[in-house]
N, C-alpha and C positions, 0 to 999 in steps of 0.2 A: 301728505304732508311726513313727518318723521314718523307719527303712526302709523302711516300705511303700508311705511315699511315693515314694522315691529309686525305685523299683523303678516306678512307675508314669512316671515321667519328672520328676520337679519335682526343683529342685537345691532343697534341704533348707539352711536357717542353724540352731542354735538357740540357743537368747537366757539369759540368766539376769537375775532382778531386772526382769523386766518382766508387762504385763498376759499374757503370751503368753508361749508353750513355744518354737513355731519359729515361721516364715516359711519359707511354700513357694511359689516361684516355678515356672513348665515352663521345664525349660530352651530348648526349640524354636518357643517362641511367647510374643508379645506379646500377643496376642488374651486371652487370661486372665487375669483378677484375681489376683493373688499371694492365696492363704491365709493366712492370722494362726492358727493350730494351738496350741490346750491339746490336750497331751496327757495319759492316765491318768497317774494317780499317787496312785492311794488317797484320792483328795479324796471327800468327804458330798458330795453333791446342792447343801446351804446354801450349801456353799464355791465349787463351780459358779457356783452362783447368782448370787452377787456377784460372781466374775471378773469373769461375762456381762458388767456395765457397761459399765465401763470400754476391755473388751476389743472389744463393739459401737461407742463412740465411735470408739477408734483404726481400726476398720476406714470408717468411713466417712470420717473424715479423709484416710487412707490409699487410698480407695477396692479396699482387701480384702476377700476374702469370710472372715469368722472363723466357727469351725468347729469340735469340738471333738470329738475321737477318744477312746474310752473304755472297759472294759471290763467294766466294771457294765450286765447286762442289764434293770434292773432302769428305770433312768435311762430316759425316752419318745425319742420322737424329736428333742427340740427344748428347749432350757435359755432360756426364755424366747422370744427371734428366731434366737437360734445352736442351728443345724444339731447335730446330732449323729450321730455315724458309729461304729461299735459297731467297735472293731477288729477283731475278727473278721470283718466285713464290707470291710473296708477292704482284708485278704487277699485278697478275692474277685472284686476288680474287674479288668478287661482291661488296662483303659486308663483316663487322665486324664479323661476327655469321660463314660462309667459315675459316677465319683464326683462330678464339676462337675454331673453329671445330677440324682442323688442329694440333694447338699443343694441347689438348686435345691427341688424338690419338695417336704424337712423346710423350707425356708425357709417357704414359701408356705402352710406348713400350723398 
């Protein structure tokens, strides 16, 4: 969840009424793009697919990395072109570089 992003060194801003749930940016680095994040809220895969379109568009305009953080193990490693990180995976990362590496790997598949 959002607290796990904070533990990796991200400053996290939650949002309401937007195509994403939070914006996360490294506190100590200008090199990494911000993350536009949708966090699991028991949404169906159909709903997540619908959310993926504006999330992808917004990420292109803002040069951010879109990512879904979810609990549902049935959902694959990406929805459309947006990487999916499972909540349990996020808890296992030692640092933000591991997260970014997995996001890039899943974006390429």
